[in-house]
C-alpha positions in Angstrom: -180.4 19.9 -190.5 -183.7 21.7 -190.9 -185.1 22.2 -194.4 -188.3 24.0 -195.6 -191.3 21.7 -196.1 -193.0 22.1 -199.5 -196.3 23.9 -198.9 -199.2 24.2 -201.4 -197.8 27.7 -202.3 -194.3 26.4 -202.9 -195.6 23.5 -204.9 -197.5 25.9 -207.2 -194.3 27.8 -207.8 -192.4 24.6 -208.6 -195.1 23.7 -211.2 -194.8 27.2 -212.6 -191.0 26.7 -213.1 -191.0 23.1 -214.5 -194.5 22.9 -215.9 -197.3 21.1 -214.1 -197.0 18.1 -216.5 -193.5 17.6 -215.2 -194.3 17.7 -211.5 -195.6 14.6 -209.6 -196.9 14.3 -206.1 -199.1 11.1 -206.4 -198.3 8.2 -204.1 -197.1 5.9 -206.8 -194.7 8.4 -208.2 -193.2 9.2 -204.8 -192.9 5.4 -204.0 -191.1 4.7 -207.3 -188.5 7.3 -206.6 -188.1 6.5 -202.9 -185.5 3.8 -203.4 -182.7 2.7 -205.7 -180.8 -0.7 -205.6 -179.3 -0.1 -202.2 -180.5 -2.9 -200.0 -184.1 -2.2 -198.8 -183.8 1.5 -197.9 -186.7 3.8 -198.7 -186.9 7.6 -198.3 -189.9 9.4 -199.8 -189.5 12.7 -201.6 -192.2 15.3 -201.2 -192.3 16.1 -204.9 -190.8 14.4 -208.1 -189.8 16.8 -210.9 -188.8 15.6 -214.4 -187.2 18.6 -216.1 -186.5 18.8 -219.9 -183.7 21.4 -220.1 -180.8 23.0 -218.2 -182.7 26.3 -217.9 -185.5 24.7 -215.9 -183.0 23.1 -213.6 -181.2 26.4 -213.2 -184.4 28.3 -212.1 -185.4 25.4 -209.9 -182.1 25.3 -208.1 -182.2 29.1 -207.5 -185.7 28.6 -206.1 -184.5 25.8 -203.8 -181.5 27.8 -202.7 -183.6 30.8 -201.8 -186.2 28.7 -199.9 -183.8 26.2 -198.4 -185.5 23.2 -200.0 -183.4 20.0 -200.4 -183.0 18.6 -204.0 -181.8 15.2 -204.8 -180.7 14.4 -208.4 -181.4 10.9 -209.7 -180.3 9.0 -212.8 -181.4 5.4 -213.6 -181.8 4.4 -210.0 -179.3 1.6 -210.2 -177.0 2.9 -207.5 -175.7 0.7 -204.6 -174.6 3.4 -202.1 -177.9 5.3 -201.6 -176.6 8.4 -203.3 -180.0 9.0 -205.0 -182.1 8.6 -201.9 -184.0 11.8 -200.9 -183.3 11.4 -197.2 -184.5 14.9 -196.3 -187.6 14.7 -198.5 -187.9 17.8 -200.6 -187.6 17.5 -204.4 -186.4 14.4 -206.3 -185.0 15.6 -209.6 -185.2 12.8 -212.2 -182.9 13.2 -215.2 -184.8 10.6 -217.3 -185.9 13.1 -220.0 -182.3 14.1 -220.8 -181.9 11.2 -223.2 -180.5 12.6 -226.4 -177.2 11.6 -228.1 -176.6 15.0 -229.4 -173.6 14.4 -231.7 -171.0 11.7 -232.5 -168.0 13.4 -234.1 -166.2 10.9 -236.3 -163.3 13.3 -237.0 -162.5 14.4 -233.5 -163.5 11.0 -231.9 -165.8 12.7 -229.5 -169.5 12.6 -228.6 -171.9 14.9 -226.8 -174.7 13.2 -224.8 -177.3 14.1 -222.2 -177.0 12.4 -218.8 -180.2 10.4 -219.1 -178.9 8.3 -222.0 -178.7 4.6 -221.0 -175.1 3.6 -221.1 -175.5 0.5 -223.3 -177.5 2.5 -225.8 -174.6 4.9 -226.1 -172.1 2.0 -226.4 -174.2 0.5 -229.2 -174.6 3.8 -231.0 -170.9 4.5 -231.2 -170.2 0.8 -232.0 -172.3 1.1 -235.1 -169.8 3.8 -236.3 -166.8 1.5 -235.5 -166.0 3.3 -232.3 -165.7 2.2 -228.7 -166.9 3.8 -225.4 -165.4 1.2 -223.0 -167.1 2.2 -219.7 -169.5 -0.7 -219.2 -170.7 -1.3 -215.7 -172.8 -4.4 -214.9 -175.9 -2.3 -214.9 -175.1 -0.9 -218.4 -178.5 -1.9 -219.7 -180.4 0.3 -217.3 -178.0 2.8 -215.7 -177.6 6.4 -217.1 -174.3 7.8 -218.3 -174.9 10.8 -216.0 -175.0 8.4 -213.0 -171.8 6.8 -214.2 -170.2 10.3 -214.2 -171.6 11.0 -210.8 -170.0 7.8 -209.4 -166.8 7.6 -211.3 -168.0 4.3 -212.8 -165.7 1.6 -214.3 -166.7 -1.9 -215.3 -164.7 -4.9 -216.6 -162.7 -3.0 -219.2 -161.2 -0.5 -216.9 -158.2 -2.8 -216.6 -157.1 -1.9 -220.2 -159.0 1.2 -221.1 -159.3 3.1 -217.8 -162.3 4.4 -215.8 -164.8 7.0 -216.9 -162.3 9.6 -215.8 -160.3 8.9 -218.9 -163.2 9.5 -221.2 -165.0 12.7 -219.9 -163.6 15.8 -221.6 -166.1 18.5 -220.6 -169.3 18.9 -218.7 -172.2 21.3 -218.7 -173.2 21.7 -215.1 -175.9 23.6 -213.2 -174.5 24.7 -209.9 -176.6 24.6 -206.7 -176.9 28.4 -206.8 -178.4 28.2 -210.4 -175.5 29.2 -212.6 -174.8 27.1 -215.7 -171.1 26.5 -216.5 -168.9 24.4 -218.7 -166.2 22.8 -216.5 -163.4 22.6 -219.0 -162.7 22.2 -222.7 -163.3 19.6 -225.4 -159.5 18.8 -225.5 -157.4 15.8 -224.6 -155.0 18.0 -222.6 -156.0 20.4 -219.9 -153.6 22.6 -217.8 -155.7 25.7 -217.3 -156.2 26.0 -213.5 -158.1 23.5 -211.4 -159.7 20.7 -213.3 -163.4 21.2 -212.5 -164.4 18.4 -214.8 -162.4 15.8 -212.8 -163.8 17.3 -209.6 -167.4 16.7 -210.8 -166.7 13.1 -211.7 -167.4 11.0 -208.6 -169.0 13.9 -206.7 -172.3 12.0 -206.5 -174.5 14.9 -207.4 -173.4 17.0 -204.4 -171.6 19.8 -206.3 -173.8 20.3 -209.4 -176.2 18.7 -211.8 -174.7 17.6 -215.1 -176.8 18.4 -218.1 -174.4 17.7 -221.1 -171.4 15.4 -221.3 -168.5 15.5 -223.8 -166.9 12.1 -224.1 -163.7 10.8 -225.8 -164.1 7.8 -228.1 -161.6 5.3 -229.5 -161.5 3.0 -232.5 -163.3 -0.3 -231.7 -161.2 -3.5 -231.7 -162.4 -6.0 -234.2 -161.4 -9.3 -232.5 -161.6 -10.7 -229.1 -161.0 -14.0 -227.2 -162.6 -14.9 -223.9 -161.2 -17.6 -221.6 -162.4 -19.0 -218.2 -159.7 -20.3 -215.9 -160.6 -22.6 -213.0 -158.8 -22.8 -209.6 -159.1 -24.9 -206.5 -158.7 -21.9 -204.2 -159.6 -18.3 -204.2 -156.1 -17.2 -203.2 -154.6 -19.1 -206.2 -156.9 -17.2 -208.6 -156.2 -13.9 -207.0 -152.4 -14.4 -206.9 -152.5 -15.2 -210.6 -153.9 -11.7 -211.4 -150.9 -9.6 -210.8 -148.6 -12.2 -212.3 -150.5 -11.9 -215.6 -149.5 -8.3 -215.8 -146.0 -9.0 -214.8 -145.8 -11.3 -217.8 -146.1 -8.3 -220.0 -149.7 -8.6 -221.2 -152.8 -6.5 -220.5 -156.2 -8.2 -220.9 -159.2 -6.1 -221.9 -161.0 -7.6 -218.9 -160.0 -9.7 -216.0 -162.8 -10.7 -213.6 -162.8 -12.9 -210.5 -165.7 -15.1 -209.4 -166.2 -17.4 -206.4 -167.9 -20.8 -206.9 -170.8 -19.9 -204.7 -171.6 -16.9 -206.9 -171.5 -19.1 -210.0 -173.8 -21.7 -208.3 -176.4 -19.0 -207.6 -176.2 -17.6 -211.1 -176.8 -21.0 -212.6 -179.8 -21.5 -210.3 -181.1 -17.9 -210.8 -180.5 -17.3 -214.5 -180.7 -20.8 -215.9 -177.3 -20.6 -217.6 -176.0 -24.1 -218.6 -172.6 -24.5 -217.0 -170.9 -27.5 -215.6 -169.4 -26.9 -212.2 -166.7 -29.5 -211.6 -165.8 -30.9 -208.1 -162.8 -29.2 -206.5 -163.2 -25.9 -208.5 -163.8 -23.0 -206.1 -162.7 -19.9 -208.0 -162.6 -18.6 -211.6 -160.9 -15.9 -213.6 -162.7 -14.6 -216.7 -160.0 -13.2 -219.0 -160.6 -11.3 -222.2 -158.2 -10.1 -224.8 -159.1 -7.8 -227.7 -157.4 -6.1 -230.7 -157.3 -6.2 -234.4 -154.6 -8.9 -234.9 -155.6 -12.4 -233.9 -152.0 -13.7 -234.0 -151.1 -11.1 -231.3 -154.1 -12.0 -229.3 -153.3 -15.7 -229.4 -149.7 -14.9 -228.3 -151.1 -13.1 -225.3 -153.3 -16.0 -224.5 -150.3 -18.4 -224.6 -148.4 -16.2 -222.2 -151.4 -16.2 -219.8 -151.7 -19.9 -220.0 -148.2 -20.3 -218.8 -148.8 -18.0 -215.9 -152.0 -19.8 -214.9 -150.3 -23.1 -214.8 -147.9 -21.7 -212.3 -150.8 -20.9 -209.9 -152.5 -24.2 -209.9 -155.1 -23.5 -212.7 -157.0 -26.8 -213.2 -158.7 -26.0 -216.5 -159.0 -23.3 -219.1 -162.2 -23.0 -221.2 -162.1 -20.9 -224.4 -165.4 -19.4 -225.6 -165.5 -20.4 -229.2 -168.7 -18.7 -230.3 -170.4 -15.4 -229.7 -173.1 -17.2 -227.8 -170.6 -18.8 -225.4 -169.0 -15.4 -224.8 -172.4 -13.9 -224.1 -173.3 -16.6 -221.6 -170.0 -16.3 -219.7 -170.4 -12.5 -219.5 -174.0 -12.9 -218.5 -172.9 -15.2 -215.7 -170.6 -12.5 -214.4 -173.0 -9.5 -214.9 -176.0 -11.2 -213.2 -174.1 -12.3 -210.2 -175.2 -9.4 -208.0 -178.9 -10.0 -208.9 -178.4 -13.7 -208.2 -177.0 -13.1 -204.7 -179.7 -10.6 -203.9 -182.4 -13.1 -204.9 -181.0 -15.8 -202.6 -180.4 -14.2 -199.2 -180.4 -11.2 -197.0 -177.2 -9.4 -197.8 -175.1 -6.3 -197.8 -172.7 -5.4 -200.6 -169.4 -3.7 -200.0 -167.1 -2.3 -202.8 -163.4 -2.5 -201.9 -160.3 -1.8 -204.0 -156.7 -2.6 -203.3 -153.5 -2.9 -205.4 -154.0 -6.1 -207.3 -151.0 -7.8 -205.8 -152.8 -7.5 -202.4 -156.0 -9.4 -203.6 -155.0 -12.8 -202.0 -154.5 -11.2 -198.6 -157.8 -9.3 -199.0 -159.9 -12.3 -199.8 -158.2 -14.4 -197.2 -158.9 -11.7 -194.6 -162.5 -11.3 -195.6 -163.1 -15.1 -195.1 -161.3 -15.0 -191.7 -163.4 -12.0 -190.5 -166.6 -13.7 -191.7 -165.7 -16.8 -189.7 -165.2 -14.8 -186.5 -168.5 -12.9 -186.9 -170.6 -15.7 -188.3 -171.4 -14.3 -191.7 -170.7 -15.8 -195.1 -169.5 -13.9 -198.2 -169.6 -14.2 -201.9 -166.8 -12.3 -203.6 -166.4 -11.3 -207.3 -165.3 -8.3 -209.2 -162.8 -6.5 -211.4 -159.7 -8.3 -210.3 -157.6 -6.8 -213.0 -157.8 -3.4 -211.2 -158.0 -4.8 -207.7 -161.7 -4.0 -207.3 -163.5 -6.7 -205.3 -167.2 -6.6 -204.6 -168.0 -8.3 -201.3 -171.5 -9.6 -200.8 -172.0 -10.3 -197.1 -174.6 -13.1 -196.6 -176.6 -13.3 -193.4 -176.7 -17.2 -193.6 -176.8 -18.5 -190.0 -176.1 -15.2 -188.3 -178.8 -14.3 -185.8 -181.0 -11.3 -186.4 -179.5 -9.6 -183.3 -175.9 -10.1 -184.5 -176.9 -9.0 -188.1 -178.2 -5.8 -186.6 -175.6 -5.1 -184.0 -172.3 -6.9 -184.7 -172.2 -6.9 -188.5 -171.1 -3.3 -188.6 -167.9 -4.2 -186.6 -167.1 -6.9 -189.1 -167.5 -4.4 -192.0 -165.2 -2.0 -190.2 -162.6 -4.7 -189.9 -162.9 -5.4 -193.7 -162.4 -1.7 -194.4 -159.5 -1.5 -192.0 -157.9 -4.4 -193.7 -158.5 -2.8 -197.1 -156.9 0.4 -196.0 -153.9 -1.4 -194.4 -153.3 -3.1 -197.8 -153.1 0.3 -199.5 -156.7 0.3 -200.8 -159.9 2.3 -200.2 -163.5 1.7 -199.3 -165.1 2.1 -202.7 -163.8 1.5 -206.2 -166.9 2.4 -208.2 -170.1 2.3 -206.2 -169.4 5.5 -204.4 -170.0 6.6 -200.8 -173.5 8.1 -200.8 -175.5 7.4 -197.7 -174.5 3.9 -196.6 -170.7 4.2 -196.6 -170.2 7.7 -195.2 -169.8 6.5 -191.6 -166.7 4.6 -192.7 -164.9 7.5 -194.5 -162.7 8.1 -191.4 -161.2 4.6 -191.7 -159.4 5.8 -194.9 -159.3 9.6 -194.6 -158.0 11.9 -191.9 -160.0 14.8 -190.6 -157.8 17.1 -192.7 -158.8 15.2 -195.8 -162.5 15.3 -194.9 -162.4 19.0 -194.0 -160.9 19.8 -197.4 -163.8 17.9 -199.0 -166.4 19.6 -196.8 -164.8 22.9 -197.7 -165.2 22.2 -201.5 -168.9 21.3 -200.9 -169.4 24.6 -199.0 -167.9 26.6 -201.9 -170.2 25.0 -204.4 -173.3 24.7 -202.2 -173.2 27.2 -199.3 -176.7 26.3 -198.2 -176.3 22.6 -198.5 -179.4 22.1 -200.6 -178.0 19.7 -203.3 -178.1 16.0 -202.4 -177.6 16.7 -198.7 -176.5 14.1 -196.2 -174.3 12.2 -198.6 -170.5 11.4 -198.5 -169.9 13.2 -195.1 
């Protein structure tokens, strides 16, 4: 697709719209926004713009639409699918100055925030008022809530509380043609035509730019228990997951970790943790609530289930520090893997009862193609992150045969009733695999929606399809 290159005259108009102090063309700025956390990909924008209000974005999008200039929105830059990469150059629109928590409504249990608010800062702000915003991806300390909306983010506590889709009530959005709309209403129910709020969630900045977010909040649980269960085999740990729910209990988090991932975290992060011989998989299980007696009863039920699946040991985190160290072990796993080897990360999700077949299949595919893998993720909702490790694979095979192995992993995932991304999104790096899960009819419906919102394809072009 051909887009207009930004000339000196066009750059002057951009500075007039956003203010010269908010427009950057120096080499360092362009380099800083040429990448996110997706492997080692780099695409340089021609201009970086850091707007401060929705009106500026509105005028800028009208300008881009009239002049056929591509514009790529960006949040915290923590994405893993390349959705924030300006692959056609043009304007990189950073939302980092939209960082206000506008209101926390204690009566309605709602909040209004701007998209540049760091997720953990928002979680802490509502926690101080005794409330809970449970969407907490691993990158919560640096990702923006706007990016979470754009990718339909989850995190460990999805299993009990649901994804971000359960907590977004309404959005202020600037459309690619410049109009500013609210997508819905600040209500818990919505049955008034198509739900544009839900359509925007997970759309990866291809349909509009979110400038205000209305979230639902809930009372914050006062107590929690965290336990780490050890298993000899991956399949045993994964099989125990669905059995826990069949026993009638719902953990607030249920995470799976492979031994290799834990080994690398211990080495990378310096966490003091004894890895016993014969232990090759772990489940990190959390229960929360306000009644410790009920929490202990749930833990007892889970213990019985774990025994039936060959659990060799259960460690209870007795102190806040122990809890923090166990959670740090899980949350830093991606960084640890990245620091150890050339890798690619895939984000699969299946019905949780299918997890044993998925992980067994991943290992079999890896054996045939010559790559290793480190798997971990949100087992409670069937979401498994697969870190494919180059290991002894030749450079030629890594470049030419690996893709076939990834296709087989996604085909297996689809055959098990799953899909190719649970929370990382499609963006740039996964779009070529969409046909594994979706028919041309499905994809044409999605393309049609994109065309209605963005007839000239100037907003985050080249993503998803």
